[in-house]
C-alpha positions as CSV (number, residue, x, y, z in Angstrom):
1,M,142.3,-58.2,9.4
2,T,138.6,-57.3,9.2
3,W,136.8,-57.5,12.5
4,P,133.3,-58.9,12.4
5,S,130.4,-56.5,12.9
6,A,128.4,-56.5,16.1
7,P,125.4,-58.5,14.9
8,S,127.8,-61.1,13.2
9,F,129.9,-61.4,16.3
10,R,126.8,-62.0,18.5
11,L,125.5,-64.6,16.1
12,R,129.0,-66.2,16.0
13,L,129.1,-66.5,19.8
14,T,125.5,-67.8,20.1
15,P,126.6,-71.5,20.7
16,V,129.2,-70.4,23.2
17,W,126.8,-68.6,25.6
18,P,125.0,-71.7,27.1
19,A,128.3,-73.5,27.7
20,L,129.9,-70.4,29.1
21,A,127.0,-69.8,31.4
22,A,127.1,-73.4,32.6
23,L,130.8,-73.2,33.2
24,I,130.7,-69.9,35.1
25,S,127.8,-71.2,37.2
26,S,129.8,-74.3,38.1
27,V,132.8,-72.3,39.0
28,V,130.9,-69.9,41.2
29,L,129.1,-72.8,42.9
30,L,132.3,-74.6,43.6
31,W,134.1,-71.4,44.5
32,W,131.7,-70.5,47.2
33,Q,130.3,-73.9,48.4
34,L,133.3,-76.2,48.4
35,P,135.4,-74.3,51.0
36,D,132.4,-74.1,53.3
37,L,131.7,-77.8,52.8
38,Q,135.3,-78.6,53.7
39,L,135.1,-76.5,56.8
40,K,132.0,-78.3,58.0
41,I,133.7,-81.6,57.4
42,S,136.8,-80.4,59.3
43,E,134.6,-79.3,62.2
44,R,133.2,-82.8,62.5
45,Q,136.7,-84.3,62.2
46,L,137.9,-81.9,65.0
47,Q,135.0,-82.9,67.2
48,G,136.0,-86.5,66.6
49,I,139.6,-85.7,67.6
50,L,138.3,-84.0,70.8
51,D,136.3,-87.1,71.7
52,I,139.4,-89.2,71.3
53,V,141.7,-86.9,73.3
54,A,139.1,-86.0,76.0
55,P,139.4,-89.2,78.1
56,Q,143.2,-88.9,78.1
57,A,143.1,-85.2,79.1
58,E,140.5,-85.8,81.9
59,S,142.8,-88.5,83.4
60,R,145.7,-86.1,83.5
61,L,144.0,-82.9,84.8
62,D,145.7,-83.4,88.2
63,L,149.2,-83.5,86.8
64,P,151.6,-80.6,87.4
65,P,151.4,-77.9,84.7
66,A,154.8,-78.7,83.3
67,E,154.0,-82.4,82.8
68,F,150.6,-81.6,81.4
69,Q,152.2,-79.2,78.9
70,H,154.7,-81.9,77.9
71,W,151.9,-84.3,77.3
72,A,149.9,-81.7,75.2
73,A,153.0,-81.0,73.1
74,L,153.2,-84.6,72.0
75,L,149.6,-84.9,70.8
76,P,149.7,-83.3,67.3
77,A,152.8,-85.2,66.4
78,G,154.1,-82.3,64.4
79,G,150.9,-81.8,62.4
80,P,149.0,-78.6,61.8
81,L,146.6,-79.2,64.7
82,R,146.8,-77.1,67.8
83,I,145.4,-78.4,71.1
84,T,144.7,-76.2,74.1
85,V,143.4,-77.1,77.6
86,I,141.7,-74.2,79.5
87,R,141.0,-74.1,83.2
88,P,137.6,-73.2,84.6
89,D,138.8,-69.7,85.3
90,G,139.9,-69.2,81.6
91,E,143.6,-69.5,82.2
92,V,145.5,-71.7,79.7
93,M,146.7,-75.0,81.2
94,A,148.5,-76.3,78.2
95,D,148.9,-75.4,74.5
96,S,150.5,-77.8,72.0
97,A,151.8,-74.9,69.9
98,R,153.7,-73.2,72.8
99,T,156.3,-74.0,75.4
100,F,155.6,-74.1,79.0
101,E,156.9,-70.6,79.5
102,E,155.0,-69.2,76.6
103,T,151.8,-70.9,77.8
104,A,152.2,-69.3,81.2
105,R,152.2,-65.9,79.5
106,M,149.1,-66.5,77.3
107,E,146.1,-64.3,78.0
108,N,142.9,-65.5,79.6
109,H,140.8,-67.5,77.1
110,G,137.6,-67.5,79.1
111,R,135.8,-65.1,76.7
112,R,136.7,-66.9,73.5
113,P,133.5,-67.7,71.5
114,E,134.1,-71.4,71.2
115,V,134.9,-71.6,74.9
116,L,131.7,-69.8,75.9
117,E,129.6,-72.0,73.6
118,A,131.2,-75.2,75.0
119,L,130.6,-74.1,78.6
120,A,127.0,-73.3,77.7
121,D,126.1,-76.3,75.5
122,G,128.9,-78.8,76.1
123,R,130.4,-78.3,72.6
124,G,131.3,-75.2,70.6
125,S,133.0,-74.1,67.4
126,A,134.2,-70.8,65.7
127,R,136.0,-69.5,62.7
128,R,138.2,-66.5,63.5
129,R,141.6,-65.0,63.6
130,S,143.6,-66.0,66.7
131,A,144.7,-63.1,68.9
132,T,147.7,-65.2,70.0
133,T,149.1,-66.3,66.7
134,G,147.5,-63.8,64.3
135,K,146.4,-66.6,62.0
136,S,142.8,-67.7,61.0
137,Y,141.7,-70.9,62.6
138,L,138.8,-73.3,62.7
139,Y,138.1,-74.0,66.4
140,A,136.3,-76.9,68.1
141,A,135.8,-77.2,71.8
142,R,134.2,-79.5,74.4
143,T,134.1,-79.6,78.2
144,L,136.1,-81.8,80.5
145,T,135.0,-82.8,83.9
146,A,137.7,-82.9,86.6
147,A,137.7,-85.2,89.6
148,D,136.5,-82.4,91.8
149,G,133.5,-81.7,89.4
150,S,135.0,-78.5,87.9
151,R,134.5,-78.0,84.2
152,W,137.5,-77.5,82.0
153,V,137.6,-76.9,78.2
154,L,139.5,-78.9,75.7
155,R,140.0,-77.0,72.4
156,V,141.5,-78.1,69.1
157,A,142.3,-75.6,66.2
158,Q,143.2,-76.1,62.6
159,P,144.5,-73.4,60.2
160,I,142.0,-72.2,57.6
161,E,144.8,-71.4,55.2
162,E,144.7,-75.0,53.9
163,H,141.1,-74.6,52.8
164,L,142.0,-71.3,51.0
165,E,144.7,-73.0,49.2
166,V,142.2,-75.6,47.9
167,R,140.0,-72.7,46.6
168,R,142.9,-71.1,44.8
169,R,143.9,-74.3,43.1
170,L,140.3,-75.0,42.1
171,L,140.1,-71.5,40.5
172,A,143.3,-72.0,38.5
173,V,142.1,-75.4,37.2
174,T,138.7,-74.0,36.3
175,A,140.1,-71.0,34.6
176,V,142.3,-73.2,32.4
177,A,139.4,-75.4,31.6
178,A,137.2,-72.4,30.7
179,A,139.9,-70.9,28.4
180,V,140.2,-74.2,26.6
181,G,136.5,-74.6,26.3
182,L,136.0,-71.0,25.0
183,L,138.8,-71.6,22.4
184,V,137.1,-74.7,21.1
185,M,133.7,-73.1,20.9
186,G,135.2,-70.0,19.3
187,L,136.8,-72.2,16.5
188,V,133.4,-73.9,16.0
189,S,131.7,-70.5,15.8
190,L,134.2,-69.2,13.3
191,R,133.4,-72.2,11.1
192,L,129.7,-71.6,11.3
193,D,130.2,-67.9,10.8
194,R,131.7,-68.4,7.3
195,R,128.9,-70.5,6.1
196,Y,125.8,-69.0,7.7
197,F,126.3,-66.3,10.4
198,R,127.9,-63.6,8.2
199,P,125.2,-63.7,5.5
200,A,122.5,-63.8,8.2
201,A,124.1,-60.9,10.0
202,R,124.3,-58.9,6.8
203,L,120.6,-59.5,6.1
204,I,119.8,-58.4,9.7
205,E,121.8,-55.2,9.3
206,Q,120.1,-54.3,6.1
207,A,116.6,-55.1,7.5
208,S,117.4,-53.1,10.6
209,A,118.5,-50.2,8.4
210,L,115.0,-50.1,6.9
211,A,113.7,-48.6,10.1
212,G,116.1,-45.7,9.7
213,R,115.8,-45.2,6.0
214,G,112.1,-45.8,5.8
215,M,109.9,-48.2,3.9
216,G,110.5,-48.6,0.2
217,H,114.1,-49.6,0.4
218,S,115.3,-53.2,-0.3
219,V,117.9,-55.6,1.0
220,E,120.4,-57.7,-0.9
221,V,119.4,-61.3,-1.7
222,P,122.1,-63.7,-0.5
223,E,123.0,-67.0,-2.2
224,Q,121.8,-69.3,0.6
225,Q,118.3,-70.5,-0.4
226,D,116.6,-70.0,3.0
227,L,118.1,-66.6,3.5
228,A,117.2,-65.6,-0.1
229,R,113.6,-66.4,0.5
230,L,113.6,-64.4,3.7
231,A,115.3,-61.4,1.9
232,R,112.6,-61.5,-0.8
233,V,109.8,-61.5,1.9
234,V,111.5,-58.5,3.5
235,N,111.7,-56.6,0.2
236,R,108.0,-57.3,-0.6
237,F,107.0,-56.2,2.9
238,S,109.0,-53.0,2.6
239,A,107.4,-52.1,-0.7
240,Q,103.9,-52.8,0.6
241,G,104.6,-51.0,3.8
242,A,105.8,-47.9,1.9
243,E,102.5,-47.7,0.0
244,Q,100.4,-48.2,3.2
245,L,102.6,-45.7,5.1
246,A,102.2,-43.1,2.4
247,A,98.4,-43.5,2.5
248,L,98.3,-43.4,6.3
249,E,100.5,-40.2,6.4
250,A,98.2,-38.6,3.8
251,E,95.1,-39.4,5.9
252,R,96.9,-38.3,9.1
253,D,97.9,-35.0,7.6
254,Q,94.4,-34.4,6.3
255,L,92.8,-35.3,9.7
256,K,95.3,-33.1,11.5
257,L,94.5,-30.2,9.2
258,I,90.8,-30.6,9.7
259,L,91.1,-30.8,13.5
260,S,93.5,-27.9,13.7
261,S,91.1,-25.8,11.5
262,M,88.0,-26.5,13.6
263,S,86.8,-23.8,15.9
264,E,85.2,-26.5,18.1
265,G,87.4,-28.5,20.5
266,V,87.7,-32.2,19.8
267,L,88.9,-34.9,22.3
268,V,89.2,-38.6,21.5
269,T,89.6,-41.2,24.2
270,D,90.2,-44.9,24.3
271,A,87.9,-47.5,25.7
272,G,89.2,-46.8,29.2
273,G,88.4,-43.1,29.0
274,R,92.0,-41.9,28.7
275,A,92.9,-39.2,26.2
276,V,94.3,-40.2,22.8
277,L,94.4,-36.9,21.1
278,A,93.0,-33.3,21.4
279,N,93.0,-30.6,18.8
280,P,94.3,-27.1,19.5
281,A,90.9,-25.6,20.0
282,F,90.1,-28.1,22.9
283,R,93.5,-27.5,24.5
284,E,93.0,-23.7,24.3
285,L,89.5,-23.9,25.8
286,F,90.8,-25.8,28.9
287,G,94.3,-24.4,29.1
288,L,96.0,-27.8,28.4
289,P,99.5,-28.6,27.2
290,E,100.1,-30.5,24.0
291,A,101.1,-33.7,25.7
292,I,97.8,-35.0,27.2
293,A,97.8,-38.5,25.8
294,G,97.0,-41.0,28.5
295,L,95.4,-38.5,30.9
296,S,92.1,-39.3,32.5
297,P,89.1,-36.9,32.2
298,V,89.6,-35.6,35.7
299,E,93.3,-34.9,35.0
300,I,92.5,-33.1,31.8
301,C,90.2,-30.3,33.1
302,R,89.1,-31.3,36.6
303,R,85.5,-30.7,35.6
304,P,83.1,-33.5,36.6
305,Q,80.9,-32.8,33.5
306,L,83.6,-34.0,31.1
307,A,84.1,-37.2,33.0
308,A,80.3,-37.7,33.1
309,V,80.0,-37.3,29.4
310,I,82.8,-39.8,28.7
311,T,81.6,-42.3,31.3
312,E,78.0,-42.1,30.0
313,V,79.1,-42.7,26.4
314,L,81.4,-45.6,27.3
315,E,78.8,-47.2,29.5
316,K,76.0,-46.9,27.0
317,R,78.2,-48.2,24.1
318,S,75.9,-46.3,21.8
319,P,76.6,-43.7,19.0
320,Q,73.8,-41.6,20.4
321,P,75.3,-38.3,21.7
322,S,75.4,-37.3,25.4
323,E,75.5,-33.6,26.2
324,R,76.7,-31.5,29.2
325,Q,77.5,-27.9,29.9
326,V,80.7,-26.9,31.7
327,E,82.5,-23.7,32.8
328,T,86.2,-23.4,31.7
329,P,88.9,-22.0,34.0
330,D,88.6,-18.6,32.3
331,D,84.8,-18.5,32.9
332,R,83.7,-19.5,29.4
333,T,80.6,-21.6,28.9
334,V,81.3,-24.7,26.8
335,V,78.8,-27.4,25.7
336,L,80.3,-30.9,25.6
337,T,78.7,-33.4,23.2
338,G,80.1,-36.9,23.4
339,A,79.5,-40.0,21.2
340,G,80.9,-43.5,21.1
341,L,83.4,-44.7,18.5
342,R,82.6,-47.8,16.7
343,G,85.4,-50.3,16.5
344,N,87.8,-49.5,19.3
345,G,85.1,-48.7,21.9
346,G,86.4,-45.2,22.6
347,A,84.6,-41.9,22.7
348,V,84.8,-38.6,21.0
349,V,83.9,-35.3,22.7
350,V,83.2,-32.1,20.9
351,A,83.5,-28.9,22.9
352,R,81.7,-25.8,21.6
353,D,82.2,-22.4,23.1
354,V,78.7,-20.9,23.6
355,T,79.8,-18.0,25.8
356,E,79.2,-15.4,23.1
357,E,75.9,-17.0,22.0
358,D,74.6,-17.1,25.6
359,R,75.7,-13.5,26.1
360,L,73.9,-12.3,23.0
361,V,70.8,-14.2,23.9
362,T,70.9,-12.8,27.4
363,M,71.5,-9.3,26.0
364,R,68.7,-9.6,23.5
365,R,66.3,-10.9,26.1
366,D,67.2,-8.2,28.6
367,F,67.1,-5.5,26.0
368,V,63.6,-6.5,24.9
369,A,62.4,-6.7,28.5
370,N,64.0,-3.4,29.5
371,V,62.8,-1.5,26.4
372,S,59.3,-2.9,26.9
373,H,59.4,-1.8,30.5
374,E,60.7,1.6,29.7
375,L,58.0,2.1,27.0
376,K,55.2,0.7,29.1
377,T,55.1,3.4,31.8
378,P,55.0,6.5,29.5
379,L,52.6,4.9,27.1
380,A,50.2,3.9,29.9
381,A,50.4,7.4,31.3
382,I,49.6,8.9,27.8
383,R,46.7,6.6,27.3
384,G,45.3,7.3,30.8
385,Y,45.5,11.1,30.2
386,A,44.0,10.8,26.7
387,E,41.1,8.6,28.0
388,T,40.5,11.2,30.8
389,L,40.4,14.0,28.2
390,G,38.0,12.0,26.1
391,D,35.7,11.3,29.1
392,G,35.0,15.1,29.5
393,A,38.1,16.7,30.8
394,L,38.3,18.7,27.6
395,D,35.3,20.7,28.8
396,E,37.5,21.9,31.8
397,P,40.3,24.0,30.2
398,P,42.6,24.1,33.3
399,V,42.4,20.3,33.8
400,A,42.7,19.7,30.1
401,R,45.8,22.0,29.9
402,R,47.4,20.1,32.8
403,F,46.8,16.7,31.2
404,V,48.1,17.9,27.8
405,E,51.3,19.1,29.5
406,R,51.7,15.7,31.1
407,I,51.2,14.0,27.8
408,L,53.9,16.2,26.3
409,G,56.2,15.4,29.2
410,Q,55.8,11.6,28.6
411,C,56.3,12.1,24.9
412,R,59.6,14.0,25.6
413,R,60.6,11.1,27.8
414,L,59.9,8.6,25.0
415,Q,61.9,10.9,22.6
416,V,64.9,10.9,24.9
417,L,64.7,7.1,25.2
418,L,64.5,6.6,21.5
419,E,67.4,9.0,20.9
420,D,69.5,7.1,23.4
421,L,68.7,3.8,21.7
422,L,69.6,5.2,18.3
423,T,72.9,6.6,19.7
424,L,73.8,3.2,21.2
425,S,72.8,1.5,17.9
426,R,75.1,3.8,16.0
427,L,78.0,3.4,18.4
428,E,77.7,-0.4,18.4
429,S,77.3,-0.6,14.6
430,V,80.1,-2.5,12.8
431,S,79.7,-0.4,9.7
432,P,82.5,2.1,8.9
433,S,82.1,5.4,10.9
434,P,82.5,8.8,9.2
435,D,85.9,10.2,9.1
436,P,86.8,11.8,12.5
437,E,87.7,15.5,12.7
438,P,90.0,17.4,15.1
439,V,88.1,18.1,18.3
440,D,89.0,20.9,20.8
441,L,88.3,19.2,24.1
442,R,88.2,22.6,26.0
443,E,85.4,23.8,23.8
444,V,83.5,20.5,24.1
445,A,83.9,20.7,27.9
446,E,82.6,24.3,28.1
447,Q,79.6,23.5,25.9
448,A,78.7,20.5,28.1
449,F,79.2,22.7,31.2
450,E,76.8,25.3,29.9
451,T,74.2,22.7,28.9
452,V,74.0,21.4,32.5
453,R,74.3,24.8,34.3
454,A,70.5,25.5,34.4
455,A,69.7,22.0,35.9
456,A,72.5,22.5,38.5
457,D,71.2,25.9,39.5
458,E,67.7,24.5,39.9
459,K,69.1,21.6,42.1
460,Q,71.3,24.1,44.0
461,V,74.4,22.2,43.1
462,H,77.6,24.3,42.6
463,L,79.3,23.5,39.3
464,E,83.1,24.0,38.9
465,L,85.1,24.0,35.7
466,D,88.9,23.3,35.7
467,L,90.4,23.0,32.2
468,E,94.0,22.6,31.0
469,D,95.2,23.1,27.5
470,V,95.1,19.8,25.7
471,P,96.1,19.0,22.1
472,P,93.2,18.2,19.8
473,I,92.1,14.6,19.3
474,A,90.5,12.9,16.3
475,G,86.9,12.2,17.0
476,R,83.3,13.4,16.9
477,A,82.6,16.5,19.0
478,D,78.9,15.8,19.4
479,D,79.5,12.3,20.9
480,L,82.1,13.7,23.2
481,E,79.8,16.5,24.3
482,R,77.1,13.9,24.9
483,L,79.5,11.9,27.0
484,L,80.3,14.9,29.3
485,V,76.7,16.0,29.5
486,N,75.6,12.5,30.7
487,L,78.3,12.5,33.4
488,L,77.5,16.0,34.5
489,Q,73.8,15.3,34.6
490,N,74.3,12.3,36.8
491,A,76.6,14.4,39.1
492,V,73.8,16.9,39.4
493,K,70.8,14.5,39.6
494,Y,72.3,12.3,42.3
495,N,73.7,15.1,44.4
496,R,72.3,16.8,47.5
497,P,71.3,20.5,47.7
498,G,74.4,22.6,48.3
499,G,76.6,19.9,46.9
500,R,79.4,20.3,44.4
501,A,80.2,18.9,41.0
502,R,83.5,19.6,39.1
503,L,84.5,19.0,35.5
504,K,88.3,18.8,35.1
505,L,90.4,18.3,32.0
506,R,94.1,17.4,32.3
507,Y,96.9,16.3,30.0
508,D,99.6,13.8,31.1
509,G,101.7,14.0,27.9
510,A,100.0,11.1,26.2
511,Q,96.3,11.2,27.1
512,A,93.6,13.7,27.7
513,I,91.9,13.0,31.0
514,F,88.3,14.1,31.9
515,E,87.3,13.9,35.5
516,V,83.8,14.5,36.8
517,E,83.7,14.7,40.6
518,D,80.7,15.1,42.8
519,T,79.8,15.1,46.4
520,G,76.6,13.2,45.9
521,L,75.1,10.0,47.2
522,G,77.9,7.7,45.9
523,I,77.6,4.2,44.4
524,P,77.7,1.0,46.4
525,Q,80.7,-1.2,45.7
526,E,78.6,-4.1,44.6
527,S,77.0,-2.0,41.8
528,L,80.3,-0.8,40.3
529,P,80.9,-3.9,38.0
530,R,77.5,-3.4,36.3
531,L,77.4,0.3,36.3
532,F,77.9,0.7,32.5
533,E,75.4,-1.9,31.5
534,R,72.3,-0.8,29.5
535,F,69.3,0.0,31.6
536,Y,71.1,-0.7,34.8
537,R,70.2,1.6,37.7
538,V,71.6,1.7,41.2
539,D,68.3,3.2,42.5
540,K,65.6,2.3,40.0
541,G,62.8,4.4,41.6
542,R,64.9,7.6,42.0
543,S,66.4,7.3,38.5
544,R,63.0,7.1,36.8
545,A,61.7,9.9,38.9
546,E,64.6,12.0,37.7
547,G,63.7,11.2,34.1
548,G,66.7,8.9,33.4
549,T,66.6,6.2,30.7
550,G,69.3,3.9,32.2
551,L,71.4,4.3,29.0
552,G,73.5,7.3,29.9
553,L,76.6,5.5,31.3
554,S,76.3,2.8,28.6
555,I,76.6,5.6,26.0
556,V,79.6,7.0,28.0
557,K,81.3,3.7,27.7
558,H,80.7,3.2,24.0
559,V,81.7,6.8,23.1
560,T,85.0,6.3,25.1
561,Q,85.7,3.0,23.4
562,A,84.9,4.5,20.0
563,H,87.7,7.1,20.6
564,G,90.2,4.4,21.7
565,G,89.9,5.4,25.4
566,E,89.1,4.0,28.8
567,V,86.6,4.9,31.5
568,E,86.8,4.1,35.2
569,V,84.9,5.1,38.3
570,E,85.8,5.5,42.0
571,S,83.0,5.9,44.5
572,S,82.1,5.6,48.1
573,A,78.5,5.4,49.3
574,G,77.5,8.7,51.0
575,V,80.7,10.5,50.0
576,G,80.6,10.9,46.2
577,S,81.9,9.6,42.9
578,T,84.6,10.4,40.4
579,F,84.3,9.3,36.8
580,R,87.6,9.4,34.8
581,V,87.7,9.2,31.0
582,R,91.1,8.7,29.3
583,L,91.4,9.6,25.6
584,P,94.5,9.3,23.5
585,V,95.5,12.6,21.9
586,G,96.5,13.0,18.3
587,L,94.8,13.1,14.9
588,R,94.8,9.4,14.2
589,R,91.7,7.7,12.8
590,T,89.4,6.2,15.3
591,A,86.9,3.4,14.9
C-alpha cells in the first residue's frame, strides 16, 4: 500500500475540515453548556419544590423532633432528592436521607454557603461536595418563619451525578456520529483524490521543488486540461525567471565588486532613511558590522551629521548633493556627500576620508608659514646691517667690522636652517636610500660627545659619557651622529650653569638604547605630544636666542624611524628630561 504524500493528503482532506470543525465546535459547545443549563433548570425546579414543601414544614415546626423527622423521611418518596430542615442555631432538625439517630449526630449546618445565603437574602443555592455524604450535590434553600418569629432554613439537595451521566452519554453519541461523518467524508475525499487531487498535488510538489533547484527547471504536464495549462504557465515562468535571475545576479556581482573596490564609503538608504546596504569601506570608516540593514542613521554611527545629510536629501527630494563633515570614532575626518535616488525615494551617501589630505594641507601651510618666519628675521637683520654699512658705517672700521660679523652670524643661521630642511627632506623622501653600512654606535656616541663638549664647557654644563659594548647596526653613521648631537645640544642649551648632561648607551639583548639625561629646565607635560613636530618650540623666544631652528627633534624622530627604531621622552618641568632612542641591532637593511 502506498501512502499519499503530505500535499496530496492535505488536499484530500480539504472538504473534511469545515464539517469536522463544525462538528467539534458543536460537541464542545454541548459538552460545556448543556450540563450547566441542566443545573440551572434543576435549581429552578428545586426552588419550586421548596415553595411547595415550605408551608407544610412551617406548620409542623412545633412538632417533636422524632415526628418531624418521620414526616421529612416521607417527602422524597424514595427519589434522589434530599430534604433538610435546619434550626436557627444551625443544628439539623430533620434530614430525609437519615434516621432520627443519625440526624441527631449530624454536625452544625449554620456555616453552609446555601444556608448563609438564604438567611441573608431569603433564598440561596450552591454546588459542592457534601461533608456528610461525601457526594456532590446541587443545593437550594429558603427560610421558614416559625410561630415565634424565628427563622429556620428549609434545604433540598439533588445529586449532580445525574447531570454528569448526561454529559458522558452525549459525548459517546457525538463521538460515534463524528466517526461516521469522518468515514463518509474520507470516502468522498478518496474519490476526489483519484480524479483531481493527486495530479494537483504532484504539480504542487514539482512547482515547490523549483524553489530549491532554482529557476530553469520544468514540471511534468498532466493529462487534465486545466492542470496542463497551469503546468505550461509554470514552465514558461521558470524559463523566463532563470534568464532574469541570471541577469540580476550578474548585475549584483558587478555592483558588489565595484562597491567593495571603492576606497570611498557608500551607504544606501530607503525612503524612510534606514540603511539598505553599505560597502566595506563605509563599515570600516565607522567601525560597523556587516549586518546594518534596517538601522537608522543614528544607530549606524551616532553622528548627527550623517542623519542631517540623509534627512536633508530625503526632504528636498532632489538629486542635488548635500555635504557635511564628520569625525569618525578613531578621529578621522570624513566628508559625507548625500544625494537622492530617483525611483524609490531613497538616498545614497558617499563618505570620503580626507584626514590625510587635511593633514598634508595643514603641514604645507604650517611649513610655509614657519619657513617664512624663520627666514624673515635673519634676512631683515642682514638687510638692516647692509643698509647701515651703505649709509656710511664703512667709513668707521670698528663699526663696520662689528656689522659684518653680525651679517656672517645671520648667514650661518640661515645655512643651519637650510641644512636642517635638506636633511628632513632627504629623510622623508620616498626614493630608495643608499645601502646602509655597519655602524659602531660607541664611536658615533664618542664623536657626538666631542662635538658638543666645547659648548658644554662654555655653558658650564658637566658632560658625562657612559657607554656599553653594543653590536653594530645597519645604518648611516652621519645621521646617527646628527641625532645624538641634536639631543646633546638641547641638553646643554636648556640646562642651567653647573647642571649635568649624560649620554648613555646600553644593550638589552635585542636593541641598542641611547639615553640623553639632563638636569635642565624640563618640558611641560602639555608640550610633550607636539615635541617632535617641525618648528615646534616649547619656549620660542629662548630657542631663537640660542640659535635653534626648531627642526632638531623632528630630525631625531625621522632618523630614528629610518633605522627602524623608536624615540620617547620623559620630563618634569624644573627637574630635567630624558630622551630615549631604541634601535634594533643587526646588519639588516633599513629604509
